[in-house]
N, C-alpha and C positions, 0 to 999 in steps of 0.2 A: 504493500500500499504506499509506503514511504516513497518508493520509486516513482509511482504514478503522481503523487503529489509534487515531487521535484519537477517532473516533466511538464505537468500542467502549469506550475508556477513559471518555469523557463519560457513557455510559450507566451505568457503575458509579458515577461520582460523583453522578449524579442519584438513584440508588437509595440511596446511603449518606450523602448530605450531612447535616450538622447541621441540625436543625430551625430554628435561629436564622437560618441563611442566608435563609430565606424570611420571617421574621417581624421581625427586628430593624431598627429605623430608626436606631439610634445605634451608633457603633463601640465595640468593646471596647478601651478604652484601656490595659487591662492587658497587651495584646499589640500595642501600637500604637507605632510609631516614626514621627513625623511626617516627618522628613527622608527616610525610605525608604518612605513610604506608597505611592508610585506604582509601586514595583518589587518590594518584598519579598514580597508575596503571590504574585506570579506566578513569581518566582525559585524559591520553595519548592514551588510547585505544579508547576512544570516538573520538579523532581526527583522528585516523587511519580509524575508521568506516566512518566518514564524507568524508574522502579522498578515500573511497573504497579500502584501502590498507590492504591487508592480507598477504603480502610478509613475508617469513620466517625472512629475515634480519631485517625488521621493528619490528616484534613481539619479536625478540630476544633482542631488545634494550629497551623493556619496563621495567620500574623499578619493583622491587619486590613487589608483592601483599601481604598485611598484614605482618605478622611476621613468620609464621610457617604453616605447614599443619593444625595444630590444629585450628588456627584462620582463616586461609584462604590461598589461593594459586591462581596462574593464572587461572586454569580451574574452580575452584569454583566461582571466581570473574566473569569470563565470563558468566557462567551459571546464576548467579544472575543478571547480567546486561541484559541478553537476556530475562529472565522472567519479569524483571521490564519493559523493553521496550514493551513487548507484552501486558502488563497490565497498561501502562501509569502510572507507579510508578517510584520514584527515585530508582537508583540501591541499595543505602543503606537500602531501605525498604524491600529488599529481602535477606534472610539469609539462607544458606543451611546447613544441618546437616547430619553427618553419622548416627546419632541416629534418630529413629522414635518417641521417646517420649520426649527427652530433650527440644525441642522448647516449648512445653507446660510447662514443669518444669521451664523454664527460666521466662516465663510470670508469673507463680504462685509465684516464688521467689520474683520478683519485686512487685507484689501486696501484698504479705505477709509483706514486709518491709514498703509499703506505706499504709498498712491497707485498701486495697481496695477489693471489691467483684469481684468474677470471676465466670462466667458460662461457662462450656465446652459443646458445642453441637457437635454432630456427626451424620453422616448418615451412614447406614450399621453398621459396627462393629468398636470398638476402637482397636488400636494396641494391639496385644496379651500381650505385656509386661506392658501395663498400669495397675497398681494396685492402685486404688483409695483409699482403706483403709490404705495401707502403706504410701502413699503420705500424707495423713491426719495425721496419728498417729506418724510417724517417722520424716518426713520432716516439719511437722507443717503447711502444706499448706491447704488453705480453698478454697472450690469451690463447685458449684452445677453441676451435670452431667445430661445431658438430650439428649435423642436420637430424632432426627427430620427427617422427610421424605424429605423436600426440603428446600433450602435456603430461599425461599419466606416465610416460616413459622416463620422465626425469627422475634421476636418483640423486642421493646426497653427494655433495661436492665440498672439498676443503678450500673454500674461497667464495667468490661471488658468482651466482648464476644469473645470466641475462637471457631472457627469452624474447625473440623478435617474431612478430606475426605481421603478415601483410595480407589483409582481407578487406580493406577499405571500410571497415566497420569500427566506429568509435563509440565507446560506452562500456558496456558490461564485459568483464573479464573473468575467466575461470581462475581465480587465485589459487595458487598451489604453494604450500609452505616451503617446498624445495626450490622455489624460484624467488630470487630476491628482487629482480627488476623486470617488469613487463614493458616492452616497447611495442605499441600498436602503431603500425605504419600505414598511412593513407596516401595513395598515389597522388592526390591533388593538394591536400591540405597541409601535410607534413607529418608529425608524429606526436604521440602522447606517451610519456613515461610514467609508470605507476611503481612507486617505491613500496615494497611489501614487507611490513613488519617493523616494529619500533627499533629493533637493533640496527636497522639500515637507515634510520632517520638522520644519522650524522653525515650522510652523503648529500642531504638535500641542499644545504647552503652552497657546497662545492658545485653541485650540478647547476644551481641557479647562476652562479658566478660564471661558469662556462657559457651559459645562454646569454649573460650580459655582455661578455667580452669577445667571444668568438663566433656568435651567431645571433639570432633573434627568436623571440617567441613567435608562436603561430600568429600570422598577421590578423588584424581585425576582420578583414573580409573573409578569411578562411576560418577563423574562429566562429564567425557568425554562421557560415555555411555548415560547419561541423555541429553547431548547436541545433540548426534546422534539421539536420540529419538525425540527430539524437532524439528530437521530439517527433520524428516521423513526417516532417514537413519537406516538400520539395525545395530545392535551393531557389532563392529569389533572384539570383544572378543568372539569368537565362542567356545573356548576350554570348554570342560566339565571337571570341576575340581572335583577331587575325595576328597570331603570335609572331609569325615570320615577318609580317609587314611591320609590326610595332618594333621588333628587334632591329630590323634594317633601318628604320627611321631613327631609333636611338643611336645606333652605331654611326650613322651618317652625321647626326648632330654632334656627337662627341668628336668625330674626326674634324668637322668644320670648326668647332670651338677650340680644339687643341692644336689644330694645324698638323695633325699626324695622319699617316696612311697605314700604320701598323694596326694590329688587332685591338679592339676595345673590349674589355671585360666588364661585366655588369653584375654586381653582388647584391645581396639582400640588405646590406647596410655598409657604411664606411668601415666599421670595424671588422666585419666578416671579409671585406675586401682586403684590409690590411693583414688579417690572419693568413689569407691565401698567399699574399705577397711574402710574408715572413716564412711560411712553411715551404713555399716553392723555392725560395732562395736557400733555405737550409738544405733542401733536397739537391739543388744545383751544386752547392758547396760540397756535399758528401760524395757526389759523383766526380766533380772536376778537381777537387782539392782534397783528396783522401788523406785523412789523418791530421789535417790542420785544424786549428781552433777557429771558431766562428764568433765574430764580435758584432753585436747590434749596438750602434752608437745612437743614444736617445737623449734629448734634453730632459732633465729631471723635472722641470716645471711645465712641460707641454701638457696637453690635454690628457686628463687622467686615464682615459681608456687606452690611449696609445702606450703610455707609460706602464700601466698595469699589465697589458696584454704582453708586451716585450718581456717583462720580467717573468710572466707565467710560462712563456716559451722556454726561457732559459732555465727555469726551475725543473723542467722535465728532461733536459738534454745536457749531458756532462760536458760536451764540447762547445756549448753555446754560452756566452757571457754577455752582460750588459755593460756598456761603458758610458758614463754620464758625459753629456755634451752641454757645456754652459753657453747659453746664447743671448740671455736677456740682460737689460739694464747695463751694468758696467762690463758685462762680458760680451765680447765680440765673437759672433758665430764663426767667422773665417779663421781667426787666430785659434779658436778652440779646436776647430776641425784640424788644422795644421798640427797642433800639438798631439791630438789624439791619434791621427793617422801615422805620425812618426813612431808613436809607441807601438801601435798595432803592427806596423811594417817590421819593426825590430823583433816582434814575437812571431813573425811569419804567419800571421792569422789572416782570415778573410773579413774585410771590413764592409759592413752594411750600415749606411747612415739613414736614420729617420729624422726628418726635420720639417717644421712648418714654415712656410713663407707666405704672407707675413706671420710672425710669431704670435702665439696666443698666451696670455692676453695682452701683451705689450705692443702688438701691431708693428713690429720692427721688420725691416727688409735689409738684408746684408748688402754689402757692395758686391754686386753680382760678378763683375770682372775678376775681383780678388777671389771670390768664391770658386769660379771656374779655374783659375790659376792653381789654387791650392788643392782642388780636386784632381787636376790633371798632372800635378807634380810627380815625377818619377821618384819613387823611394826605394830604399834597399833594406833587406833583412839583415840580421846579425852576421850572416855568412857572406854578405856582400852581393847577394843575388837580387834581381829586380823583384820588388814586393808585388803582391796582388793589388790591382787597382780597385778602388771602391765602387760600389753601386750607391747612387744617391736616390733615396726613396723620399719623394717630396709629397707632403700633405699640402695641397694648395686649396683647401676648402674655402679659405677666406677670399681668395682671388682666383676662382676657377677660369676666368677669362684670359689670364696670362698664358702665352703659348710657350711654356718651358720645354716641351718635348718636341717642338717642330723642327724641321730641318733648317740649319742655319741660325737657330736660337743660341743664346749665350751659353747654354749647357749641352749643346749638340755633340760636343766632343767627349762628354762624360756619360757613362752608362747611367741613364736617368729613367726612373719610373715615377709617374705622377698619378696620385689618386685624390678623389674628392668625395666627401660625404654627401649623399644625394638628398638627405633630409633638409639641406640648406637650400642654396640657390638652384640646383638642378631641378628639383621638383617643387620649389616654393613652399616646402614644408608639408607636402601631401603624402609622400612616402619616404622610407628610410634608405632605399636602394642607393648604393654608391658605385663608382666606376673607376677603372684604371687604364692608363695607356703608357707606352714606353716610347723612347726615341729609337732611332735606328741602331744606335750602339747597344741598346739593351733589349732589342726586339726578341732576341733568342730566348730571353728569360721568361717571356710570357707563356711559353708552352708549359713550363713547370708550374707557374702560378695558376694557370687555368686548370691544370690537373688537380691541384689541391682545392681550388674553388669548387670543382665538381665532386671531389671525394667528400668534402664536408657538406655537400648539397646546399651550398650557400649562394647559388645563383639567384638573381632577381626573379620574383614570381611574375606570372603573366600579367597580373593587374599592375604590379610595380612598373613593368615595361610599358604598359599602356599609358600610364600617367606620365612617365619620363618622356615618351614620345610626344605627349601633348605639351609638356612644360619646357623641354630643353630648347626648342627654337626661339623662345623669347627671353632666354636666360640673360644673355649679354646686355639686352636693353634694360632689363630689370636691375641688373647690377649697376649700370650707368645712372639710372633714375634714383636708386637707393643711395648711391655715392653723393649725388647732388644734395639730397636731404641731409645726409651725414656731414658733409663739409659745411653746409649752411648752419647746422646745429652746432658743430664744433666751434665755428667762428663766433656764434652768438655767446656761447659759454665763456670763451676767452674774453669777450667784451664785458660781460656782466659779472664774471667771477675770475679776474685775472690771476688770483692767487692759486687757482686750481692747476694741477699738472695734468695735461691731457696727452695720452699716448695715441697718435694717429699718424698716417703717412703724410709726408710733406707734399706740397704742390708739385715739386719737381718729380717725386716718385709717381704721383698720380698721372703726370704728363707721360711717364713711361708705361702706363697701363695698370699701376697698382691702385685700384679704386675699391677698397673694401668699404663696407657700410657698418663697421663696428669700430668702436674706439673704447679705450679704458680711461677712467677718471680717478685721479688721486685728489680727493677733496682736501682743502686747507684744514689744518688741525691745530690744536693748542694743548698745552699741558706742561708741567715741569719736568717730567721724565719721559723716556721713550715708551714705557708701558702706558702712561696716561695719554700720550699723544696718539698711540695706536688704538687704544680703547675709544677715544673721542672720535677718530676717523671712522672706525667700524660702526659706531652708533649713528654718525652722520650719513654713511652710506645707506643704512636701512631707513633712516628718516627720509632721505631723497626718494628712494625706491617706493616706499609706501605711500608717499605723497602723490607720485606719478600714478600709481595704480588706483588710488582712491579718487583722484580728480579726473582721471581719463580711463575708467575701467573698460570701455569698449575698445581701446587701442593699446594702452600700456599694460604689459603683462610681466610677471615676475617668472622669468623662464630663461633657460640656457640657449634658446633657439637663435637662429640667424638665417637671413635669407628668405624669410616668409614673404608671402604676397601682400599682407597688410600689417599695420600696427608697428609697435615698438617694444623691444624686449630688453629687460634689465636683469642682471644677475651679478653675483659676487663669485668669481671663479673659485676662490678658496672653498666655498661650500657647495659648489655644483660641479663644474667640469674637472676640477682638481681634487675631487673627492678622495681619490686613492694616492694622491701625491704626498710625499713626505712634507710634514708640517712646515719645516724650515724653507721649503721651495714654494709654498703657497702664496697667492696674491690676494690680499684683503682689500681689493679695490673694486669699484663699480665698473662693469662692463655693459655697454649699451649697444644694441643692434637696431638699426633702423630699416624700414622697408620703403619700397618705391610709392606706397599708397598709405599716406597718414596725414593727420592734421598737424603739420609742423608748427604752425603759429600757436596753436593751443599748447603744445609741448614747450614752446618758448615761454609762454605766459606762466605756466605752472612752475617752470624752472626759476623764473624771475621771483615768483612768490617764495620759493625755497630760499633763494639768496637773500631776500629781505628778512626772512625769519632767522637767519644765522648772522 
């Protein structure tokens, strides 16, 4: 009876849910408590269920689920809750993925670090993307693989037992105490992982973190379709997408924007794109530079996901290490790269550099000619032999219009891979899908990167491709329009609050094509000690942001987003994008992102009110 009640309630939720549940890629931080993000939504959702309340007004007031579409959102959370209820499990024991292979990889990663045995059992076939040999040789994962006819055939095993089923049915599972993890694979929607038994619950946070950093949760559209299937309703999305046509349009747009003719790869998110790049390059190094150490050179204060993911890859592989690259403030990126590459050359290791241009959150651009010179400089190892040349992996999310990878560009003589988070300007905030290209010098590396994008089943979904096909053609114009608003706003702040320190590109850099629409703001402070001055500044940051949101709630949002179609986004990197960054490297400054469509004069007026208050 409980199962029928759940399904009946979910039908009401699907009919009445807020439209944003299906469309938003960024959280509503006005009703977001990061410490409670994994529990608060479902606790209040459970209360509505007990009251049989599925009214739109009640659902709209639910706090944000998780932190992003990557880690989870309202519809993936409702799907997980529903499957858990139907199987008498806790909601946190059910985890949805857009990928059909990553849930298995998440368990393998945990067991690798815990030095625990794993057996993977499957009925029928394994997911097409599952490549056992590469997982063992490149990722270092250890497991036994076995096909079984029925669940009843499973016997006791000293370690973890994973059971994979591919039957396009999401919902009820025949739980077996001999099986620790059930993975239900759906050919269109992704997969659902069920964690069976209290003793396995220590895996949950680790699995969720893999989903946060190396892939994404089942998308809103697919979670919605899965819930429809669960309740016995036909999918409401009857459109036949022309997948091949959309993909061709996306690739053509990316080539036009980037000025490249090499292959363009499109992933489910910026971080899943970066993960394919990292693992593809590890694979390349293992084959071409056998026995040599691999070094990923990463700014310690760059976007927290990049930082965290790089360190997570290194944690799994003995021959991979992370080297800090100091790039912001008093540190010069070019000088830092020169020093680090000298050291790595001496070690005869393989250097892979991950950097943002402009940097985040200080919005700095290095001297590109000096950068080219230092990257192309011939170095020698301790034995006097020519050292391995670096691969420059460039996150250009802030300025995706700059053609870093085109033939004849400033970095055309350096092996360069460029990638962009699609939740920003490429899609205008409509989907998370990201993309990557390479210049001619690095073109050969794309084959390995694509192999790992496919292995992790992290390619963009059909709907993501459709939205990118619609949005990419207008991207450069949106970038230009948003930059105009940002330059205007920055100049206004300089005029009315000259004591504030603003980090933004110079007019000269803008002439060269660096036209971001984000800037960071160091507000003037006071106090007798460093601690007092820092505390005052942090309080002032929040006062400004809260005032903007209260006075302009239809446009100003407290959110980490950037490149949206409308509005203005405010955040403090230290408490958002730099969430996993070391405390000493965090920036407690305000970061502001403007769009091409916003009431700029109203934002000036509210900022002037703020200045008058301080």
